[in-house]
Each structure stands twice: as C-alpha cells, then as structure tokens.
N, C-alpha and C positions, 0 to 999 in steps of 0.2 A: 662696740659703740652702738647705741640706739640712734634713732632718727633725731632725737633732741640732743645727742652728743653726751649723754650721761653714761658712765661706765657702770657695769653691774659687778657685784661682789659675790660670786657663787659660793665662796667659802662660808658665807653666812649660813648656808643650809647645813653645814657641818655641826652647827649648834643644835639644830633640830635632830640630827642623826645621833649625836652624842647623848642628848637628853633622852631620846627614845630608848636607847640601849640601857641607860641608867634607870630610867623610870620603869622599864619592863621588869628589871630585877626587883625594884621596889614593889611593883604590882604583884608579881608572882610570890614574893616573900612577905607580903603585908601581914599575914597572920602572926609573924614574929614580933610585930609592934606591941602586941598584947602580952608578950612574954618578957618585956624589958623589966629589969629590977626597979627602975625608977619610973613611976607611972607617967604615961603619956596622955595628953588631952585628946589624942586622936586614936580611934579604934580602926581595925583593919577595913571595915566596911566604908567608913568615911574617907580613909586614905585612898581606897580604890575608886571612890567617886571623885575625889579631888584631882587625881592624876590626869584624866582626860581634859579637865578644865585648865590645868596648868599647861597641857599640851597646846591648847589654843593660844595661850599667852606666849609660849616659846615660839610657836609657828608664826605668830604675828611679829615678834621681834626679829625672827630670821628673815621674813619677807622685807621688813624695814631695812635690815642690814643689806640685803641684796639690792634693793632699788636705790639705796643711797651710797652704794660703793663702800659700805662699812662706816659711814659718817653718822648714821642715826644714833642719837643719844639713847633711844630705847634699845637698840641692838647692843650697843656698848655696855649699857647697864645690865642687860641680860647676860652678857659674857661674864662680867664681874660677878654678878649674883650667882651664876652657875658654879664658878670656881669657889666662891665663898661657901656655897651650899655643900660642896664636897667636904670642906673642913668641918661643917656641922655634923656630917655623918660620922667622920672620924672621932669627933668629940663625944657624940652620943654612944658610940661603940666603946670608947675608952671608959667613960663613966659607968657603963653597964658591964664592963669587962667581958664583952662577947659580941656576937653578931647583932647588928641592927640593920633593918631593911635599907638597902641602898649602898652599904659600905663595901660590898664586894666589887662594885664597878668604879669606886672613887679613884683608886690608884691606876688602873689600866685605861680608864675612859675620861672621867670628869676632869681631873687635874691636868692630864696631858693636853686635852683639848683647850681648856681655859688658858693654860700657859702659852700654847701655840697661838691661839687667837689673839691673846693680849699682846704678845711680841709682834705678831704680824701687823696688828693695828697700830702699835707704837712705832714700828719701823716705817710705816706709811704716814706717820704724823696724824693718826686718826684718834688716838687714845690719850687723854689727860689722866694720869694715874690717880691723883687725889680726888678729882671730880668723879672719875669712873667708880672708885671704891665707894664713895658716899652714895652715888646714884645706885650702884649695885646693891648696897645694904637696903636702901629705900625701896628699890624694885622688888628685892626678895621678900622683905617684910610685907609689902603691899600685896604682892601676888599670892604668897602663901596664905596670908590672912584672908584675902578675898575668896580664894578657892575653898579653904576650909569653912569659912562662914557660909558660903553658898551650899556646901554639902551638909553642914549642920542643920540647916533648915529642912533639907530633904530627909535627912535621918530622923528628925523629930516628927515630921509628918508621917513617915512610914511606921513609926512606933506609936502613932496615935497621940502624941504629946502636943500640947498647945505651943505656938511659937513663943520664943522668949520675948519678953517685953523689958524695955529699959526701966530702971527703978526711979 
C-alpha cells in the first residue's frame, strides 16, 4: 500500500516484458517482411522504426496498469490488443504459408501472457470482456497506425521524397 492507500499492480510490467520479447523477434527478423508472398505496406526499415515507438505506447500502458492496480482502461485495452495482435501474426503466417516476423513468439509468449493477464484481471473484477475487446481493437488500430504513420514520414524524408499531402 502506498501513502494514499492505493495498491500497485506489479503484474502490469509483465505486459512490457512479453512485448519486449515478442518485438525483439520482430525487430531481428524484420527483413522477412519483404519476403511475404502477399505484399505488405510496411518495409523492414519502417518496421524497425515503428517498434521503439510502440514500445513507448506499451510502457505507458504498463505504468497505467501498475498505478491503478490493473483498473486502467488503457492497460486493459493494451492487454486485449496484445492478445489480438498475436492472432494477426498467426493469420499472416497462414495466408503466406510460412514464417512471418513475430509468429515464433506468439504461442510461447504472446497468447499465454494475454490469457493469464485477462483471467487475472477478470478474476479480480477488473476486466469487462466485451468492452475490453472493443477497446483492444481500437487501441491496436490506433497505436499501430500512429506508429507506422510517424515512421512513414521519417522514411519519406530520408529518401528525399516530399511529405504526402491529402488530396
């Protein structure tokens, strides 16, 4: 207990640890994104630039989970998003009939963590399933789009291309 009486939720940092293991694999194997049979809008360079940005997002969500004893909607959405993200890697790998960056850590790290965290939060009356899934989808889409949009601007500038302008 802290001086204010609030409990801390140290398990929230397990999200950051699981994410770090998973995204280390994605970072190391990013060159494989360019070998996928179905084209990806992301190249290895922009993927490697987006990973640290996503790390900041996940770290923020982990801290929010810690200071709110797991009650933070941001933390809960990040837990749901991380688990759903694991299924996206499995789908990309299945569609391409082979390895896709990140898929090697889905079964041993991503899904077990997400399942454990989800059950722990639900068992402590912290997680509302329907709301968490919807928030997780919104969190994932927003975070991934934001990180990749930020790196797209850096990539365009490095290649000497003008910034994209809305039509």
